[in-house]
Backbone as CSV, one residue per row, in Angstrom:
resi,resn,N_x,N_y,N_z,CA_x,CA_y,CA_z,C_x,C_y,C_z
1,MET,0.917,-64.978,-194.589,-1.241,-64.351,-194.180,-1.336,-63.551,-193.779
2,THR,-1.854,-62.587,-193.208,-2.387,-61.420,-192.483,-3.864,-61.367,-191.612
3,LYS,-3.815,-61.190,-191.001,-4.867,-60.688,-190.242,-6.151,-60.912,-191.182
4,ASN,-6.220,-60.114,-191.792,-7.718,-60.619,-192.456,-7.843,-61.347,-193.158
5,ASP,-6.354,-62.407,-193.822,-7.247,-63.654,-194.770,-7.988,-64.461,-193.590
6,VAL,-9.332,-64.801,-194.472,-10.140,-65.901,-193.456,-9.260,-66.816,-193.805
7,ALA,-9.317,-68.524,-192.605,-8.706,-69.728,-193.065,-9.616,-70.330,-193.790
8,ARG,-9.129,-71.300,-194.762,-10.292,-71.453,-195.520,-10.409,-73.298,-195.311
9,PRO,-11.213,-73.501,-195.298,-11.048,-74.833,-194.805,-10.075,-76.474,-195.515
10,VAL,-9.661,-76.687,-194.868,-9.086,-77.549,-195.529,-9.904,-78.456,-196.371
11,SER,-9.267,-79.187,-197.629,-9.868,-79.464,-199.403,-8.562,-80.086,-199.443
12,VAL,-9.216,-81.492,-199.852,-8.448,-82.994,-200.364,-8.785,-82.948,-201.919
13,ILE,-7.641,-82.784,-202.271,-7.097,-82.309,-204.000,-6.966,-84.131,-204.584
14,ASP,-7.877,-84.679,-205.348,-7.960,-85.594,-204.978,-6.719,-86.200,-207.084
15,LEU,-4.819,-86.616,-206.404,-4.050,-86.305,-207.276,-4.503,-87.349,-207.946
16,ASN,-5.353,-88.402,-207.842,-4.586,-89.212,-208.668,-4.907,-89.415,-210.321
17,LEU,-4.007,-89.891,-210.743,-3.966,-89.753,-212.032,-4.290,-90.797,-213.615
18,LEU,-4.670,-91.867,-212.710,-6.469,-93.000,-213.344,-7.157,-92.434,-213.459
19,PRO,-7.147,-93.173,-215.106,-9.363,-92.849,-214.764,-10.169,-93.338,-214.049
20,ARG,-11.151,-92.967,-214.309,-11.902,-93.661,-212.625,-12.389,-95.012,-213.086
21,GLU,-12.408,-95.533,-214.727,-12.796,-97.247,-214.429,-11.229,-97.809,-213.899
22,GLN,-10.836,-97.227,-214.495,-9.127,-98.108,-213.967,-8.911,-98.207,-212.348
23,ARG,-9.765,-97.250,-211.554,-9.514,-96.857,-210.213,-9.754,-98.014,-208.978
24,PRO,-9.324,-98.409,-207.546,-9.669,-98.993,-207.221,-11.208,-98.737,-206.008
25,PRO,-12.374,-98.969,-205.904,-13.536,-98.744,-206.443,-13.677,-97.221,-204.585
26,ASP,-14.465,-97.062,-204.496,-13.914,-96.375,-203.869,-14.812,-97.087,-201.990
27,VAL,-13.735,-96.456,-201.041,-15.375,-98.027,-200.283,-15.087,-97.052,-199.040
28,ALA,-16.378,-96.901,-198.258,-16.718,-95.627,-197.526,-15.800,-96.263,-195.917
29,PRO,-15.771,-95.521,-195.718,-15.140,-96.362,-194.043,-16.144,-97.016,-193.084
30,ILE,-17.717,-96.446,-192.758,-18.315,-97.745,-191.987,-18.380,-98.414,-193.285
31,ALA,-18.061,-98.820,-194.297,-18.201,-100.669,-195.300,-16.729,-100.901,-194.657
32,ILE,-15.841,-100.454,-194.454,-14.933,-101.479,-193.797,-15.019,-101.387,-192.238
33,ALA,-15.024,-100.370,-191.154,-15.830,-100.561,-190.082,-16.795,-101.996,-189.781
34,LEU,-17.698,-101.870,-191.715,-18.414,-103.296,-190.591,-17.353,-104.843,-191.199
35,GLY,-17.067,-104.176,-192.518,-16.761,-105.708,-192.778,-14.928,-106.014,-191.701
36,VAL,-14.723,-105.239,-190.456,-13.817,-105.119,-189.732,-14.115,-106.089,-189.068
37,ALA,-15.620,-105.983,-188.609,-16.906,-106.377,-187.661,-17.443,-107.268,-188.115
38,VAL,-17.408,-107.472,-189.475,-17.139,-109.280,-189.246,-16.250,-110.206,-189.515
39,VAL,-15.664,-109.808,-190.024,-14.010,-110.804,-189.157,-13.771,-111.325,-187.946
40,LEU,-13.964,-109.645,-186.949,-13.721,-110.124,-185.276,-15.105,-110.897,-185.412
41,GLY,-16.751,-110.783,-185.624,-17.353,-111.609,-185.112,-17.053,-113.099,-185.688
42,ILE,-16.820,-113.169,-186.516,-16.435,-114.519,-188.311,-14.904,-115.137,-186.789
43,VAL,-13.922,-114.793,-185.892,-12.827,-114.831,-185.102,-13.639,-115.521,-184.537
44,VAL,-14.889,-115.264,-183.165,-14.708,-115.099,-181.642,-16.290,-115.897,-181.972
45,LEU,-16.859,-116.054,-182.866,-17.948,-117.033,-183.278,-17.307,-118.304,-183.213
46,VAL,-16.471,-118.419,-183.964,-16.132,-120.076,-184.754,-15.669,-120.272,-182.776
47,PRO,-14.844,-120.149,-182.978,-14.318,-120.548,-181.395,-15.934,-121.268,-180.602
48,LEU,-16.935,-120.158,-180.733,-17.667,-120.277,-179.504,-18.320,-121.754,-179.522
49,GLY,-18.614,-121.696,-181.455,-20.131,-122.503,-181.993,-19.354,-123.974,-181.635
50,VAL,-16.960,-124.290,-181.272,-16.794,-125.458,-181.774,-17.023,-125.375,-179.866
51,ARG,-17.042,-124.771,-179.571,-17.019,-125.279,-177.761,-18.874,-125.354,-176.960
52,ALA,-19.474,-124.370,-178.176,-20.972,-125.113,-178.166,-21.116,-126.703,-178.510
53,HIS,-20.369,-126.722,-179.689,-20.558,-128.501,-179.750,-19.969,-129.079,-178.816
54,ASP,-18.971,-128.973,-178.767,-18.377,-129.790,-177.044,-18.977,-130.319,-176.280
55,ALA,-19.732,-129.034,-175.610,-20.300,-128.938,-174.745,-21.592,-129.933,-175.071
56,ARG,-22.737,-129.328,-176.158,-23.754,-130.434,-175.616,-23.244,-132.483,-175.640
57,GLN,-21.850,-132.329,-177.012,-20.997,-133.894,-177.003,-21.082,-133.670,-175.618
58,ARG,-20.039,-133.064,-175.244,-20.151,-134.160,-173.263,-21.553,-133.550,-172.426
59,ALA,-22.868,-132.862,-173.026,-24.112,-132.806,-172.194,-24.120,-134.499,-172.764
60,ASP,-24.788,-134.854,-173.893,-25.382,-136.111,-174.130,-24.344,-137.302,-173.658
61,ASP,-23.641,-137.348,-173.772,-23.129,-138.529,-173.152,-23.184,-138.434,-171.442
62,ALA,-22.958,-137.116,-171.130,-23.161,-136.994,-169.311,-25.325,-138.173,-169.640
63,GLU,-25.758,-137.366,-170.551,-27.524,-137.159,-169.732,-27.716,-139.061,-170.526
64,ALA,-26.751,-140.100,-171.057,-26.213,-141.457,-171.832,-25.970,-141.932,-170.586
65,SER,-24.898,-141.830,-169.781,-24.726,-141.836,-168.594,-24.971,-142.015,-167.759
66,VAL,-26.514,-140.652,-167.441,-27.335,-140.750,-166.320,-28.534,-141.875,-166.636
67,ALA,-28.680,-142.569,-168.087,-29.664,-143.262,-168.211,-29.356,-144.753,-167.648
68,ALA,-28.102,-145.055,-168.457,-27.475,-146.204,-167.944,-27.127,-146.454,-166.290
69,THR,-26.720,-145.114,-165.777,-26.973,-145.870,-163.955,-27.826,-145.734,-164.162
70,ASP,-29.444,-145.261,-164.217,-30.468,-145.017,-164.275,-31.446,-146.256,-164.045
71,GLY,-30.942,-146.723,-165.179,-31.055,-148.614,-165.218,-30.453,-149.634,-164.415
72,GLU,-29.219,-149.155,-164.059,-28.473,-150.119,-163.436,-29.078,-149.194,-161.297
73,MET,-29.659,-148.371,-161.254,-29.951,-148.860,-160.137,-31.736,-148.935,-160.493
74,ARG,-32.343,-149.489,-161.315,-33.074,-149.955,-161.395,-33.220,-151.448,-160.218
75,ALA,-31.887,-151.914,-161.533,-32.045,-153.098,-161.196,-31.075,-153.812,-160.343
76,LEU,-30.292,-152.309,-158.969,-30.060,-153.044,-158.143,-31.851,-153.024,-157.205
77,GLU,-31.911,-151.799,-157.499,-33.151,-151.961,-156.146,-34.281,-152.837,-156.358
78,SER,-33.903,-153.519,-157.539,-35.299,-154.757,-158.008,-34.296,-156.371,-156.972
79,ALA,-33.044,-156.565,-157.225,-32.451,-157.194,-156.703,-32.376,-156.459,-155.054
80,LEU,-32.028,-156.092,-154.275,-31.707,-155.515,-153.225,-33.522,-156.147,-152.748
81,MET,-34.542,-155.654,-153.064,-36.077,-155.963,-152.540,-35.866,-158.027,-152.661
82,ARG,-35.747,-157.726,-153.729,-35.709,-159.694,-154.119,-34.636,-160.288,-152.812
83,GLN,-32.853,-159.793,-152.417,-32.261,-159.820,-151.547,-33.741,-159.871,-149.977
84,ARG,-34.187,-158.665,-150.482,-34.778,-158.539,-149.031,-35.401,-159.701,-148.534
85,GLY,-36.339,-160.161,-149.283,-37.350,-160.727,-149.091,-36.888,-162.602,-149.165
86,MET,-36.351,-162.447,-149.977,-34.967,-164.143,-149.449,-34.718,-163.913,-148.230
87,ARG,-34.293,-162.465,-147.614,-33.211,-162.335,-146.119,-34.747,-162.309,-145.205
88,SER,-36.153,-161.780,-145.892,-36.968,-162.330,-144.784,-37.889,-163.332,-144.270
89,GLU,-38.054,-164.582,-145.870,-37.650,-165.572,-146.123,-36.957,-166.758,-145.026
90,LEU,-35.344,-166.369,-145.375,-34.744,-166.685,-144.243,-34.635,-166.635,-143.028
91,ASP,-34.763,-166.394,-142.703,-35.792,-165.560,-141.068,-36.147,-166.393,-140.253
92,ALA,-37.598,-165.924,-140.915,-39.040,-167.043,-141.159,-38.789,-168.510,-140.380
93,THR,-37.439,-169.105,-141.625,-37.072,-170.451,-142.269,-36.076,-170.656,-140.897
94,GLU,-35.264,-169.971,-140.610,-34.287,-169.891,-139.704,-35.355,-170.276,-137.909
95,ALA,-36.179,-169.290,-137.918,-36.897,-169.749,-136.369,-38.028,-170.637,-136.562
96,GLN,-37.949,-170.883,-137.366,-38.699,-172.123,-137.107,-37.900,-173.600,-137.056
97,ALA,-36.812,-173.302,-137.321,-35.116,-174.123,-137.585,-34.989,-174.029,-135.808
98,ALA,-34.532,-173.081,-135.403,-34.516,-172.427,-134.609,-35.721,-173.267,-132.384
99,ALA,-37.480,-173.153,-133.124,-38.986,-173.773,-132.912,-38.492,-175.468,-132.790
100,LEU,-37.244,-175.444,-134.005,-38.062,-177.546,-134.183,-36.653,-178.184,-133.247
101,LYS,-35.761,-177.012,-133.174,-34.451,-177.595,-131.959,-34.335,-177.057,-130.813
102,SER,-34.875,-176.772,-130.477,-35.963,-176.242,-129.244,-36.856,-177.008,-128.732
103,GLU,-37.662,-177.374,-129.163,-39.018,-178.715,-129.438,-38.084,-180.620,-129.141
104,GLN,-37.104,-180.281,-129.739,-36.292,-181.203,-129.887,-35.464,-181.092,-128.776
105,ALA,-34.971,-180.393,-128.154,-34.546,-180.459,-126.402,-35.193,-181.422,-125.717
106,HIS,-36.559,-180.016,-125.908,-36.985,-180.934,-124.658,-37.667,-181.385,-124.852
107,LEU,-37.996,-182.548,-125.831,-38.464,-183.891,-125.831,-37.553,-185.157,-125.474
108,GLN,-36.676,-184.203,-125.964,-35.177,-185.313,-125.966,-34.820,-184.837,-123.753
109,GLY,-35.834,-183.979,-123.301,-35.178,-183.700,-122.066,-33.538,-183.149,-121.825
110,GLY,-33.119,-182.665,-122.817,-31.496,-182.016,-122.705,-30.313,-182.879,-123.201
111,ALA,-31.000,-183.805,-123.188,-30.240,-185.035,-124.230,-29.575,-184.948,-125.280
112,ARG,-28.312,-185.182,-125.763,-27.799,-185.744,-127.126,-28.923,-185.679,-127.586
113,PRO,-28.830,-186.273,-129.438,-29.168,-186.675,-130.163,-28.767,-188.695,-129.866
114,LEU,-30.659,-189.423,-130.155,-30.203,-190.891,-130.048,-29.298,-190.792,-131.661
115,ALA,-28.739,-190.600,-132.555,-28.026,-191.209,-133.129,-26.549,-190.952,-132.757
116,ASP,-26.810,-190.259,-132.217,-25.193,-189.975,-130.915,-24.873,-190.902,-129.975
117,ASP,-26.629,-191.285,-129.806,-25.613,-191.795,-128.533,-25.345,-193.083,-129.462
118,LEU,-26.301,-193.750,-130.151,-26.208,-194.980,-130.511,-24.938,-195.550,-131.300
119,ALA,-23.868,-194.249,-132.117,-22.982,-194.016,-132.739,-21.981,-194.843,-131.154
120,GLN,-21.958,-194.019,-129.469,-21.433,-193.934,-129.051,-21.198,-196.287,-128.261
121,VAL,-22.704,-196.368,-128.749,-22.786,-197.868,-128.516,-21.849,-198.901,-129.149
122,TRP,-22.207,-199.075,-130.720,-21.641,-199.697,-131.409,-20.050,-199.387,-132.072
123,GLY,-19.742,-197.546,-132.027,-18.262,-197.221,-132.262,-17.492,-196.661,-131.372
124,TRP,-16.583,-195.814,-131.947,-15.008,-195.572,-130.874,-14.553,-197.238,-130.083
125,GLY,-15.550,-198.293,-130.355,-14.587,-199.231,-129.776,-14.679,-199.896,-128.329
126,TYR,-16.033,-198.813,-127.945,-16.446,-199.826,-126.589,-16.986,-201.318,-126.154
127,ALA,-17.221,-201.572,-127.197,-17.848,-203.208,-127.375,-16.662,-204.060,-126.691
128,PRO,-16.385,-204.798,-126.138,-15.111,-205.840,-125.804,-14.793,-206.390,-126.048
129,ILE,-13.699,-207.163,-127.417,-13.506,-208.405,-127.659,-14.566,-209.294,-127.110
130,GLY,-15.004,-210.247,-128.447,-16.175,-211.308,-128.208,-17.774,-210.797,-127.792
131,THR,-17.520,-209.877,-127.857,-19.151,-209.180,-127.432,-20.024,-208.747,-128.728
132,SER,-21.158,-209.414,-128.883,-21.852,-208.497,-129.780,-23.070,-208.269,-129.605
133,ILE,-23.638,-207.147,-129.856,-24.218,-206.660,-129.331,-25.929,-207.107,-131.002
134,THR,-26.880,-207.248,-130.558,-28.180,-208.082,-130.842,-29.205,-207.226,-130.969
135,LEU,-29.915,-206.041,-129.737,-31.126,-205.287,-129.902,-31.013,-204.246,-129.503
136,VAL,-30.916,-203.034,-130.312,-31.051,-202.328,-128.678,-31.561,-201.719,-129.269
137,ALA,-33.239,-201.283,-127.742,-34.692,-200.703,-127.369,-34.129,-199.627,-126.616
138,GLY,-35.294,-198.810,-127.129,-35.236,-197.692,-126.778,-36.822,-197.852,-124.887
139,THR,-36.160,-196.955,-123.615,-37.644,-197.230,-123.170,-37.617,-195.353,-122.525
140,ASP,-38.343,-195.406,-121.258,-38.982,-194.612,-120.736,-37.531,-193.145,-120.519
141,THR,-37.117,-193.778,-119.750,-35.452,-192.547,-120.148,-34.627,-193.030,-120.726
142,GLY,-34.379,-194.252,-121.345,-33.062,-194.195,-121.968,-33.338,-195.043,-123.408
143,PHE,-32.336,-196.360,-123.493,-32.486,-197.954,-124.725,-32.070,-198.719,-123.199
144,ARG,-32.494,-199.971,-123.798,-31.705,-201.223,-123.725,-30.605,-201.954,-124.538
145,VAL,-29.504,-202.621,-124.345,-28.487,-202.545,-125.102,-28.425,-203.935,-125.056
146,ASP,-29.254,-205.387,-126.273,-28.575,-206.918,-125.768,-27.868,-206.948,-126.338
147,GLY,-27.389,-208.127,-125.538,-26.294,-208.712,-126.606,-25.977,-210.102,-126.057
148,THR,-24.429,-210.252,-126.459,-23.997,-211.571,-125.739,-23.141,-211.342,-125.311
149,ALA,-22.115,-211.796,-124.682,-20.722,-211.633,-124.437,-19.852,-213.058,-123.531
150,PRO,-18.988,-213.809,-123.759,-17.750,-214.660,-123.280,-18.069,-214.438,-121.704
151,ASP,-18.425,-213.919,-121.190,-18.482,-213.840,-119.608,-19.363,-212.431,-118.824
152,PRO,-19.974,-212.538,-117.498,-20.527,-211.733,-116.725,-19.637,-209.912,-116.940
153,LEU,-17.961,-210.684,-116.742,-17.162,-209.691,-116.811,-17.048,-208.846,-117.680
154,VAL,-17.175,-209.818,-118.876,-17.053,-208.739,-119.787,-18.288,-207.715,-119.978
155,ALA,-19.443,-208.501,-119.613,-20.611,-207.300,-120.290,-20.625,-206.193,-119.284
156,ILE,-20.120,-206.369,-117.917,-20.339,-205.164,-116.839,-19.126,-204.578,-117.664
157,ALA,-18.184,-204.879,-117.434,-16.891,-204.051,-118.154,-17.839,-203.350,-119.452
158,PHE,-18.657,-203.653,-120.184,-18.834,-203.398,-121.585,-20.247,-202.066,-120.302
159,ALA,-20.520,-202.176,-119.604,-21.704,-201.368,-119.250,-20.944,-200.072,-118.221
160,ASP,-19.520,-200.508,-117.814,-18.479,-199.376,-116.839,-18.264,-198.196,-118.091
161,THR,-17.315,-198.965,-119.356,-16.548,-198.021,-120.520,-17.951,-197.253,-120.807
162,LEU,-19.076,-198.005,-121.810,-20.182,-196.807,-121.646,-20.702,-195.680,-120.652
163,ARG,-20.934,-196.095,-119.176,-20.937,-195.302,-118.261,-19.561,-193.992,-117.860
164,GLN,-18.416,-194.623,-118.195,-17.462,-193.205,-117.943,-16.811,-192.716,-119.626
165,ARG,-16.900,-193.128,-120.559,-15.859,-193.116,-121.744,-16.988,-192.196,-122.760
166,GLY,-19.001,-193.427,-122.396,-19.644,-192.723,-123.563,-20.560,-192.007,-123.166
167,GLY,-20.315,-191.390,-122.169,-21.066,-189.923,-121.762,-22.358,-190.126,-120.483
168,PHE,-22.552,-191.604,-120.719,-24.247,-191.588,-120.013,-24.125,-191.811,-118.789
169,PRO,-25.395,-191.105,-117.881,-24.925,-190.886,-116.333,-24.599,-192.238,-115.802
170,THR,-26.172,-193.282,-116.214,-26.179,-194.720,-115.750,-25.848,-195.482,-117.472
171,ALA,-25.007,-196.565,-116.548,-25.305,-197.534,-117.580,-25.233,-198.610,-116.701
172,ARG,-25.885,-199.528,-116.732,-25.869,-201.353,-115.610,-25.817,-201.883,-116.210
173,MET,-25.965,-203.509,-115.854,-26.275,-204.193,-115.922,-27.515,-204.323,-114.879
174,ALA,-28.326,-205.040,-116.324,-29.753,-205.581,-115.693,-29.980,-207.117,-115.614
175,SER,-29.388,-207.660,-116.731,-28.926,-209.466,-117.007,-28.373,-210.151,-117.204
176,PHE,-28.318,-211.464,-116.953,-27.041,-211.602,-117.770,-27.399,-213.485,-117.565
177,LYS,-27.871,-213.932,-119.045,-28.449,-215.405,-118.792,-27.468,-216.189,-119.333
178,PRO,-26.448,-216.885,-118.353,-25.891,-217.817,-118.943,-26.103,-218.962,-120.221
179,ALA,-25.626,-219.067,-120.468,-24.626,-220.201,-122.068,-24.073,-221.406,-121.703
180,GLY,-25.160,-222.322,-121.982,-23.598,-223.757,-122.377,-22.035,-223.897,-122.308
181,ASN,-21.897,-222.335,-123.016,-20.225,-222.873,-123.264,-19.299,-221.898,-122.892
182,GLY,-19.974,-221.076,-121.569,-19.226,-220.263,-120.303,-20.081,-218.743,-121.051
183,GLY,-19.965,-218.147,-121.931,-20.626,-217.478,-121.647,-22.447,-216.535,-122.058
184,GLY,-22.804,-215.878,-122.269,-24.697,-215.898,-122.453,-24.281,-214.687,-122.636
185,GLU,-25.849,-214.130,-122.245,-26.552,-213.057,-122.638,-26.500,-212.590,-121.845
186,PHE,-26.509,-210.440,-122.339,-26.899,-210.036,-120.969,-27.981,-208.377,-121.445
187,SER,-27.836,-207.856,-120.512,-28.739,-206.573,-120.645,-28.478,-205.677,-120.124
188,ILE,-29.145,-204.952,-120.940,-27.444,-203.218,-120.208,-28.983,-201.946,-120.434
189,GLU,-29.173,-201.423,-119.129,-30.286,-200.187,-118.948,-28.880,-199.129,-119.030
190,VAL,-29.345,-198.239,-120.366,-28.407,-197.069,-119.719,-29.844,-196.164,-120.166
191,VAL,-28.933,-195.374,-118.813,-30.251,-193.527,-119.424,-29.333,-192.733,-119.764
192,ARG,-30.443,-191.936,-120.587,-29.761,-191.261,-121.301,-29.281,-189.012,-120.941
């Protein structure tokens, strides 16, 4: 080559000897790039679609869980309101019971209930052998116990036992009426 020679542009010479009908079709580079882009898009979008489907499924499950939890919360709130209502009723009833007990204690003068006093008279084996109780009557300060005893000393012992072991402040024999067989009828006044 000489200096005067002009450089010719390089040209591609088609050396394909097959006739045009049997040659593979000519594909433009843009078509190849577009095909590669479509394949890459599919490769990228399919996993994203799967992830989106999974995310939608989890969101639906979460919404169902929230709906169930909301229902449970409403039921719990309803039960709590019922419990609070019952608690206020119970508090009112307990206050009434306390007021009634206070009134009972005031009316009894701070003494124990009459049922407990009667258990002391008839129970616990305080009545000596041969003694029988015929009447228990209330008085202003307590009650009166009438009965029969084999002798006056047994009736006095019964009154002492009621005072010492029965827990009464005062228990004294008020009267003793002798009967023909050596025994008699007694009357013991008990202060509560």
